[in-house]
C-alpha positions as CSV (number, residue, x, y, z in Angstrom):
1,M,115.1,66.6,85.7
2,V,115.2,63.0,86.7
3,L,115.8,63.9,90.3
4,A,112.9,66.4,90.2
5,F,110.6,63.6,88.9
6,L,111.8,61.2,91.5
7,A,111.2,63.8,94.2
8,L,107.7,64.4,92.8
9,V,106.9,60.7,92.9
10,G,108.3,60.5,96.4
11,L,105.9,63.3,97.6
12,Q,102.8,61.7,96.0
13,T,103.7,58.3,97.5
14,S,104.2,59.9,101.0
15,A,100.9,61.9,100.7
16,Q,99.0,58.6,100.0
17,A,100.8,56.5,102.8
18,P,98.3,54.8,105.0
19,I,97.6,56.5,108.4
20,T,97.0,54.6,111.7
21,L,94.1,56.3,113.4
22,A,94.7,55.6,117.1
23,R,94.3,57.7,120.2
24,Q,97.7,58.3,122.1
25,F,96.7,58.7,125.8
26,T,99.0,60.5,128.3
27,K,98.8,59.8,132.0
28,N,97.0,62.6,134.0
29,E,96.2,64.6,130.8
30,K,92.8,66.4,131.3
31,L,90.8,67.7,128.3
32,G,87.9,70.0,128.3
33,Y,85.3,70.3,125.7
34,Q,82.3,72.5,125.0
35,F,79.3,70.8,123.0
36,L,76.7,73.2,121.4
37,S,73.7,72.1,119.3
38,H,70.7,73.8,117.9
39,I,67.6,72.5,116.1
40,T,64.7,74.3,114.2
41,A,61.7,72.0,113.8
42,E,58.6,72.9,112.1
43,H,55.3,70.9,112.2
44,R,51.8,71.2,110.9
45,V,48.6,69.2,110.9
46,K,45.9,68.6,108.2
47,N,44.1,71.7,106.9
48,L,46.9,74.1,108.5
49,D,48.9,75.8,105.7
50,T,51.3,77.6,108.2
51,W,54.2,75.6,109.6
52,L,54.7,76.1,113.5
53,P,58.4,76.5,114.3
54,E,60.0,75.4,117.5
55,D,63.6,75.9,118.3
56,L,65.9,74.1,120.9
57,D,69.4,74.4,122.0
58,I,71.1,71.6,124.0
59,N,74.5,72.6,125.4
60,Y,77.0,71.1,127.8
61,N,80.6,70.9,128.8
62,F,82.6,67.8,129.7
63,T,86.1,66.9,130.7
64,T,88.2,63.8,130.5
65,Q,91.3,62.9,132.5
66,V,93.6,59.8,131.9
67,T,93.9,58.1,135.4
68,Q,95.7,54.9,134.2
69,L,97.5,53.6,131.2
70,K,97.2,49.9,130.3
71,A,98.5,47.6,127.7
72,D,97.9,47.8,124.0
73,G,97.2,51.7,124.3
74,I,94.1,51.2,126.5
75,A,93.4,54.0,129.0
76,V,91.2,54.6,132.0
77,V,89.6,57.9,131.8
78,H,87.6,59.9,134.4
79,Y,84.7,61.5,132.5
80,L,82.5,64.4,134.0
81,R,79.5,66.1,132.5
82,P,77.9,67.8,135.4
83,T,75.0,69.7,133.7
84,L,73.0,70.0,130.5
85,T,71.4,73.3,129.4
86,E,68.2,73.3,127.3
87,I,67.1,76.6,125.7
88,E,63.6,76.7,124.2
89,G,63.4,79.4,121.6
90,E,60.8,82.3,121.7
91,T,57.1,81.5,120.7
92,F,54.2,83.7,120.0
93,D,53.0,83.6,123.6
94,S,56.2,83.3,125.7
95,G,60.0,84.3,125.5
96,P,62.9,82.0,125.5
97,K,63.2,79.5,128.3
98,T,66.4,78.2,129.8
99,K,66.6,75.1,131.9
100,V,69.9,73.7,133.5
101,D,69.6,70.0,134.3
102,N,72.1,68.7,137.0
103,I,72.7,65.3,135.2
104,D,75.9,64.5,137.1
105,L,77.4,62.1,134.6
106,N,80.5,61.0,136.4
107,Y,82.3,57.8,135.0
108,L,85.5,55.8,135.0
109,L,85.7,54.8,131.5
110,T,88.0,52.1,129.9
111,L,88.9,53.5,126.5
112,S,90.6,51.6,123.5
113,P,92.7,53.6,121.0
114,I,89.9,53.4,118.4
115,N,87.7,55.4,120.7
116,E,85.6,52.5,121.8
117,I,84.3,52.3,125.4
118,L,85.3,48.8,126.7
119,E,83.8,49.3,130.2
120,D,82.1,52.0,132.1
121,K,81.6,52.4,135.9
122,S,79.4,55.1,137.2
123,L,80.6,57.2,140.1
124,S,77.5,59.1,140.5
125,K,75.0,58.8,143.4
126,P,72.0,56.6,142.4
127,K,69.0,58.7,141.4
128,P,65.3,57.6,141.4
129,E,64.3,56.5,138.0
130,T,61.8,58.8,136.2
131,P,59.8,58.2,133.1
132,S,61.5,59.6,130.0
133,S,59.8,62.7,128.5
134,D,61.4,62.1,125.2
135,D,58.5,60.6,123.5
136,G,58.9,62.7,120.3
137,R,59.0,66.3,121.2
138,W,57.2,67.6,118.2
139,I,54.6,64.8,117.8
140,N,51.1,66.2,117.6
141,A,48.7,63.4,118.4
142,N,45.5,65.4,118.4
143,V,44.0,63.0,115.7
144,K,42.8,59.5,116.1
145,L,46.0,57.5,115.8
146,Q,47.4,57.5,119.3
147,S,48.2,53.8,119.3
148,A,49.9,54.0,116.0
149,M,51.9,57.0,117.1
150,D,53.0,55.1,120.3
151,F,54.7,52.6,118.0
152,F,56.3,55.2,115.7
153,A,57.4,57.6,118.7
154,P,60.6,55.6,119.7
155,Y,62.0,55.6,116.1
156,I,61.0,59.3,115.7
157,S,62.7,60.3,118.9
158,D,65.9,58.4,117.9
159,I,66.1,60.5,114.8
160,H,65.6,63.6,117.0
161,R,68.5,62.4,119.1
162,L,70.7,61.9,116.0
163,A,69.6,65.2,114.7
164,L,70.9,66.9,117.8
165,F,74.0,64.7,118.2
166,I,73.1,64.1,121.8
167,G,72.9,61.0,123.9
168,G,74.7,59.4,127.1
169,V,78.3,58.5,127.3
170,Q,77.9,55.5,125.1
171,D,76.0,57.1,122.2
172,S,77.1,60.7,122.0
173,L,79.8,62.3,120.0
174,D,82.0,62.8,123.1
175,F,84.3,59.9,122.1
176,S,84.3,60.3,118.3
177,P,85.0,59.6,115.6
178,K,85.2,55.8,115.9
179,F,88.4,54.6,114.1
180,P,89.1,51.6,112.0
181,L,91.3,48.7,113.2
182,N,93.6,48.9,110.0
183,P,95.5,51.8,108.6
184,V,93.7,53.9,106.1
185,K,94.5,56.2,103.2
186,P,92.7,59.3,102.1
187,G,89.4,58.2,100.6
188,D,89.2,55.1,102.5
189,T,85.8,54.4,104.3
190,W,84.5,52.3,107.3
191,K,81.3,52.1,109.2
192,Y,80.0,52.5,112.7
193,T,76.4,51.7,113.9
194,V,74.6,54.6,115.6
195,G,71.0,53.4,115.7
196,F,68.4,51.1,114.4
197,Q,65.3,51.9,112.3
198,P,62.7,49.8,110.4
199,Q,64.0,49.4,106.9
200,K,63.2,47.2,103.8
201,L,65.2,43.9,103.6
202,K,67.1,43.3,100.5
203,G,65.7,40.5,98.3
204,A,62.9,39.8,100.8
205,D,59.8,40.6,98.7
206,G,59.5,44.0,100.3
207,K,59.5,42.8,103.9
208,S,60.8,45.2,106.5
209,A,62.9,44.7,109.7
210,V,64.6,46.9,112.3
211,Q,68.2,47.2,110.9
212,R,71.4,49.0,111.6
213,L,71.8,52.6,111.0
214,D,75.5,53.3,110.2
215,Y,77.7,56.4,109.8
216,T,80.1,55.9,106.8
217,Y,83.4,57.6,107.9
218,T,85.8,58.8,105.3
219,L,89.4,59.7,105.8
220,V,89.9,63.0,104.0
221,G,93.5,63.5,105.2
222,P,95.9,66.1,106.5
223,M,94.6,69.8,105.9
224,T,94.7,73.1,107.7
225,S,91.6,74.0,109.7
226,Q,91.0,77.0,112.1
227,G,94.6,77.8,111.5
228,K,95.9,74.4,112.6
229,Q,97.3,71.3,110.9
230,V,94.7,68.5,111.5
231,I,93.7,65.2,110.1
232,R,90.2,65.6,108.8
233,V,87.7,62.6,109.0
234,D,84.1,63.1,107.7
235,A,81.0,61.1,108.6
236,N,77.8,60.8,106.5
237,L,74.5,59.2,107.1
238,D,71.6,59.3,104.6
239,F,68.5,57.2,104.6
240,S,64.8,57.0,104.2
241,T,62.1,54.6,105.1
242,D,58.4,54.1,105.7
243,L,57.7,53.2,109.4
244,S,54.2,52.1,108.5
245,E,55.4,49.1,106.4
246,F,56.9,47.5,109.4
247,L,53.8,48.2,111.6
248,K,51.5,46.6,108.8
249,Q,53.8,43.6,108.6
250,L,53.5,43.1,112.3
251,L,49.7,43.6,112.5
252,K,49.0,41.5,109.2
253,D,45.3,41.4,108.7
254,H,44.6,44.0,111.4
255,A,46.8,46.8,109.8
256,S,43.8,48.8,108.6
257,E,42.6,49.2,112.1
258,T,45.4,51.8,112.7
259,N,43.9,54.0,110.0
260,V,47.6,54.8,108.9
261,S,48.4,54.4,105.2
262,K,52.2,55.5,105.2
263,V,54.7,57.3,107.5
264,P,57.8,58.3,105.3
265,L,60.7,59.2,107.2
266,H,64.1,60.7,106.0
267,F,67.3,61.8,107.6
268,K,70.7,63.1,106.4
269,S,73.6,64.0,108.6
270,V,77.2,65.2,107.8
271,I,80.0,65.7,110.5
272,H,83.6,67.1,110.0
273,F,86.0,65.9,112.6
274,D,89.5,67.7,113.0
275,L,92.0,65.5,114.7
276,D,95.4,66.2,116.3
277,P,97.9,64.7,113.8
278,K,100.0,63.3,116.8
279,T,97.5,62.2,119.5
280,K,94.5,61.8,117.2
281,E,92.3,63.5,119.9
282,T,89.3,65.4,118.5
283,L,90.1,69.0,118.3
284,R,86.8,70.3,116.9
285,A,83.7,68.7,115.2
286,E,81.0,70.4,113.2
287,G,77.9,68.7,112.1
288,S,74.6,69.4,110.3
289,T,71.4,67.4,109.9
290,E,68.2,67.7,108.2
291,G,65.1,65.5,107.9
292,G,61.4,64.9,108.7
293,Y,58.4,62.7,108.6
294,Q,54.8,62.7,107.6
295,V,51.8,60.6,108.7
296,Y,49.1,59.7,106.1
297,L,45.8,58.3,107.1
298,L,43.6,56.2,105.0
299,E,40.7,58.8,105.2
300,T,42.9,61.8,104.1
301,G,44.4,60.4,101.0
302,T,47.3,62.6,99.7
303,D,47.0,65.0,102.5
304,A,49.3,64.3,105.5
305,A,47.6,64.3,108.9
306,I,50.8,65.3,110.6
307,E,54.1,66.7,109.1
308,E,57.5,67.6,110.6
309,R,60.6,68.9,109.1
310,F,63.9,70.0,110.9
311,K,67.4,71.3,110.5
312,A,70.1,71.1,113.1
313,R,73.7,71.9,113.6
314,M,76.3,71.1,116.1
315,T,79.9,72.1,117.1
316,M,82.1,70.3,119.7
317,A,85.4,71.9,120.4
318,E,88.4,71.3,122.8
319,V,88.6,74.2,125.1
320,G,91.3,73.2,127.6
321,K,94.3,70.8,127.9
322,R,96.6,70.2,130.6
323,I,98.5,67.7,132.7
324,V,97.2,67.6,136.2
325,A,98.6,65.7,139.3
326,G,96.8,62.9,140.9
327,S,93.5,61.1,139.8
328,P,89.9,61.3,141.1
């Protein structure tokens, strides 16, 4: 009986033992991933009862190959993301549209064991700069608040980016989750900044400022997923703000000239990461987001001039792993 009790205590202690989350790189190891994301956004303007839906898929494949191992577990990795596919959903006047962009992301990255990119060197041929078209895909500015919407558009666009889990090498999910510096036990949390949004300052008489937007990571612990033994790490982000408060604060006595009374914005995201128990590489990630915003004008009272709501989902899965000879 005593032996059984001691064995049980030993199992419980072992289960709660701290885990060091750190990537273990292997020279010339090549990993392949497939990234798929889908968003359904609905929007409407004042005096329109019907929500107008839009669907968008963004998909891409990428590979990483370890070309050099350095001290302290740091690695130099060759990263390739040749193309990005956009699929616009069917509408009442057209069928689905597919566009393949040759983005040619080709980098030598210096990666730390906690998935931080310490240095990036582009190997792509320089391309002429073109104005970004990501100015808020679902913003309908057919009301007289264009100047205000120009101010709000970057923050709304950043929420769209987070909703789709997309971005460049530095701000995508391709090297996620970010790991803590110290060992952690199941239930322990840590934070990582993924964006910035105007938010109220604590204890500042309601004043707003552009502040960090952080994912809160939680170590769930060992488990079985997709028939494999993995280490599960979850990430959560949940916030709401009023973009108009920051604009009014900047404009002071001229705030009424925008004709905007309030712009509530909310966003919620959950991601589940499955890690290889030995190497801590991400085997699979699944995420979902939801959010939206409204624009209220002084003249429209309680009726929003513009509204949007969206839901999105994402999967990122390892689709290939091998040791290859040589380096790029």
